[in-house]
C-alpha positions in Angstrom: 25.9 10.7 3.6 22.3 10.6 2.4 21.5 11.7 -1.2 17.9 12.2 -2.2 16.6 10.5 -5.3 14.0 13.2 -5.8 14.2 15.5 -8.9 13.7 19.0 -7.6 14.9 21.4 -10.3 11.8 23.5 -9.8 9.5 23.9 -6.8 6.5 26.2 -7.8 4.4 28.0 -5.2 0.6 27.8 -5.6 -1.8 29.5 -3.2 -3.6 26.6 -1.6 -7.0 28.3 -1.4 -7.2 29.0 -5.2 -8.8 26.0 -6.8 -8.3 27.4 -10.3 -4.6 27.9 -9.8 -4.3 24.4 -8.3 -5.8 22.8 -11.3 -3.7 24.9 -13.6 -0.6 23.8 -11.8 -1.5 20.2 -12.6 -0.6 21.0 -16.2 2.7 22.7 -15.5 6.2 21.5 -16.1 7.3 21.9 -12.5 9.0 19.0 -10.7 7.4 19.9 -7.4 4.5 21.9 -6.2 4.4 23.9 -3.0 0.8 24.3 -2.1 0.9 27.3 0.2 -1.1 27.5 3.4 1.1 30.3 4.9 1.9 33.7 3.5 -0.2 33.8 0.4 -3.3 32.5 2.2 -4.8 35.5 4.1 -6.8 36.3 6.0 -6.6 33.4 8.4 -10.1 32.2 7.6 -8.8 31.2 4.2 -6.4 28.7 5.7 -9.1 26.2 6.4 -10.4 26.7 2.8 -6.8 26.0 1.6 -6.6 22.8 3.6 -9.8 21.5 2.1 -8.9 22.6 -1.4 -5.6 20.9 -1.3 -7.1 17.7 0.2 -9.8 17.6 -2.5 -7.5 18.2 -5.5 -4.8 15.9 -4.3 -7.4 13.1 -3.8 -8.3 13.3 -7.6 -4.8 12.0 -8.5 -4.1 15.0 -10.8 -0.8 15.6 -9.0 0.5 12.0 -9.1 3.4 12.9 -11.4 4.6 15.7 -9.1 6.3 15.9 -5.7 3.8 17.7 -3.5 5.1 19.7 -0.5 2.5 22.0 1.1 4.1 25.0 3.0 2.5 24.9 6.4 2.3 27.7 8.9 5.1 28.2 11.4 5.4 26.9 14.9 4.2 30.1 16.6 1.2 30.7 14.3 -1.3 28.5 16.0 -2.2 26.8 12.7 0.6 24.2 12.3 -1.1 21.3 14.0 -4.3 21.8 11.9 -2.2 22.0 8.8 -0.4 18.7 9.6 -3.5 16.8 10.6 -5.3 17.9 7.5 -2.5 17.4 4.9 -0.7 14.1 6.0 -2.5 12.3 3.2 -1.7 10.0 0.3 -0.3 12.1 -2.6 1.6 14.4 -0.3 5.4 13.7 -0.1 6.2 16.1 2.8 6.1 19.7 3.9 8.0 22.9 3.5 8.7 24.1 7.0 8.9 27.9 7.2 11.0 30.1 9.4 13.3 27.4 10.7 16.0 29.0 12.9 17.8 26.0 14.3 17.9 22.3 14.1 15.7 22.0 17.2 12.8 23.4 15.2 13.1 20.6 12.6 13.6 18.0 15.4 10.3 19.2 17.0 8.5 19.0 13.6 10.0 15.5 13.0 8.5 14.2 16.2 5.1 15.8 15.4 5.0 14.1 12.1 6.0 10.8 13.8 3.1 11.1 16.1 0.6 11.8 13.3 2.0 9.0 11.2 1.5 6.6 14.0 -2.1 7.8 14.6 -2.9 7.5 10.9 -1.1 4.2 10.2 1.7 5.6 8.0 5.2 4.1 8.2 7.6 6.2 10.3 9.4 8.7 8.0 6.8 8.7 5.3 6.5 12.5 5.2 9.7 14.4 4.3 10.7 17.9 5.3 12.1 20.9 3.3 13.2 23.6 5.8 13.0 27.2 4.5 15.9 29.3 5.6 14.5 32.9 6.0 16.5 34.6 8.8 20.1 35.5 9.6 20.1 33.0 12.4 18.9 30.3 10.1 21.7 30.9 7.6 24.3 30.6 10.4 22.6 27.4 11.6 21.9 26.0 8.1 24.1 22.8 8.6 22.5 22.1 12.0 19.1 22.4 10.3 20.0 20.1 7.4 21.4 17.4 9.9 18.5 17.7 12.4 16.3 14.9 10.9 16.6 12.1 8.4 13.3 13.4 6.9 15.2 16.5 5.5 15.6 15.9 1.8 16.3 19.5 0.7 16.7 22.9 2.1 15.5 26.1 0.5 16.4 29.8 0.8 13.8 32.5 1.3 15.5 35.7 0.5 12.9 38.4 1.1 12.3 37.5 4.8 16.1 37.1 5.2 16.7 40.6 3.8 14.0 42.1 6.1 15.6 40.3 9.1 19.1 41.4 8.1 17.9 45.0 7.5 19.8 44.9 4.3 19.0 45.8 0.7 17.9 43.4 -2.0 20.0 45.0 -4.7 19.6 44.2 -8.4 23.0 42.6 -8.6 22.2 40.3 -5.6 25.3 41.3 -3.6 23.5 41.0 -0.3 22.4 37.4 -1.2 25.7 36.0 -2.4 27.1 35.0 0.9 24.0 33.4 2.4 23.3 31.5 -0.9 26.8 30.1 -0.8 26.5 29.1 2.8 23.2 27.4 2.3 24.4 25.5 -0.7 27.5 24.3 1.3 25.5 23.3 4.3 23.1 21.3 2.2 25.9 19.5 0.3 27.8 18.8 3.6 24.6 17.1 4.9 23.8 15.3 1.6 20.6 17.1 1.0 19.4 19.1 -2.1 20.1 22.9 -2.0 17.2 24.9 -3.5 17.8 28.6 -4.4 15.5 31.5 -3.6 12.7 32.8 -5.7 13.3 35.3 -8.5 10.9 38.1 -7.6 11.1 39.9 -11.0 9.0 37.3 -12.7 8.7 39.1 -16.0 12.5 39.8 -16.3 13.5 36.4 -17.7 17.0 37.8 -18.7 17.7 38.6 -15.0 16.3 35.2 -14.1 18.8 33.5 -16.4 21.7 35.4 -14.8 20.5 34.3 -11.4 20.1 30.6 -12.4 23.6 30.6 -13.9 25.0 31.8 -10.7 22.9 29.4 -8.6 24.3 26.5 -10.6 27.9 27.7 -10.1 27.3 28.0 -6.3 26.1 24.4 -6.2 22.3 24.7 -6.1 20.3 21.9 -7.7 16.9 23.6 -8.0 15.0 26.8 -7.5 11.8 28.1 -5.9 9.5 29.4 -8.7 6.7 31.9 -8.6 5.4 31.7 -12.2 5.2 28.9 -14.8 7.0 31.1 -17.4 10.2 30.7 -15.4 10.2 26.9 -15.6 11.9 26.4 -19.1 14.9 28.5 -18.0 15.2 26.9 -14.6 15.0 23.4 -16.0 17.5 24.2 -18.8 20.2 25.1 -16.4 19.5 22.5 -13.7 19.4 19.6 -16.2 22.8 18.2 -17.2 23.4 18.7 -21.0 24.2 15.9 -23.4 27.7 17.2 -23.6 28.1 17.2 -19.8 26.7 13.7 -19.5 29.0 12.4 -22.3 32.0 14.0 -20.7 31.2 12.5 -17.3 30.7 9.1 -18.8 34.0 9.3 -20.6 35.6 10.4 -17.4 34.2 7.4 -15.5 35.3 5.0 -18.3 38.8 6.4 -18.2 38.9 6.1 -14.4 37.9 2.4 -14.5 40.6 1.8 -17.2 43.2 3.5 -15.0 42.1 1.4 -12.0 42.6 -1.8 -14.0 46.1 -0.6 -14.8 46.7 0.3 -11.1 47.0 4.0 -11.9 45.6 6.5 -9.4 44.7 9.1 -12.1 43.7 9.2 -15.8 44.1 11.8 -18.4 41.2 13.4 -20.3 42.0 16.0 -23.0 45.3 16.7 -21.3 43.8 17.1 -17.8 44.2 14.8 -14.8 41.1 13.0 -13.7 41.4 12.3 -10.0 38.9 11.0 -7.4 37.1 14.3 -6.8 36.3 14.7 -10.5 35.2 11.0 -10.7 32.8 11.5 -7.7 31.4 14.6 -9.4 30.9 12.7 -12.7 29.1 9.9 -10.8 26.7 12.4 -9.3 26.1 14.1 -12.6 25.3 10.8 -14.4 23.0 9.6 -11.7 21.2 12.9 -11.6 20.8 12.9 -15.4 19.4 9.3 -15.2 16.8 10.4 -12.5 15.7 13.3 -14.6 15.3 11.1 -17.7 13.3 8.5 -15.7 11.0 11.3 -14.5 10.4 12.8 -17.9 9.5 9.6 -19.6 6.9 8.7 -17.0 
């Protein structure tokens, strides 16, 4: 099972045609930046402006400490090929693929990237993919989408399009989102890719954001789509292992090794059995904490 070494606690959207916001994003705390060429870039004439703006700002090197994933236009839009040809450049790690409904969509996009990589002299697999799950069909096909390409490093949930497709209600408690969030997180973990939770649309209600991030962590998410820089501190706090969590995990790994030396299948930590599933979870937590630390000292 593949496990990405990317740190993706926060993926912040930035309209690709707004040079001022692009430059402002280069000073943010976000782990990844989603330069949008899709929904927030309208009318269609602005999409070419967005491509040029993104190319020019990325070329300056101001985003070298970020993972950059432009959100391209969907397969039926007529803009996808132009987006890919313009934005397969140094400094871009991959693309957010919108409105994926099944694995076949990502397979198609994989082959398109492969062709462009060959034409431009990039190694096969250089550009990664983050599919965006935005429909009821996509939720039901989430695992197929996650397994459709080795380029898939994460999968993200887009709740507003999903609710519209479902003809449901985005209630304040998030009842309508609970099941799809859980299904997406499970599909991602089953495929060994990073699950990214949906945006929090009430950007000024940080208390409600905190409630959502707490639940996202419980459900197994590793990061979140972000609309505003003010959300980043809370998002990072919950998606970064605490010193206590790391210390406990390291102690668990130490006890497990000692038990193995003594030919014991399990160890005891504070009166609780430490078995293989807990040891595996501890390894993942320690590795993740190490990746975050390496990123933050760069």
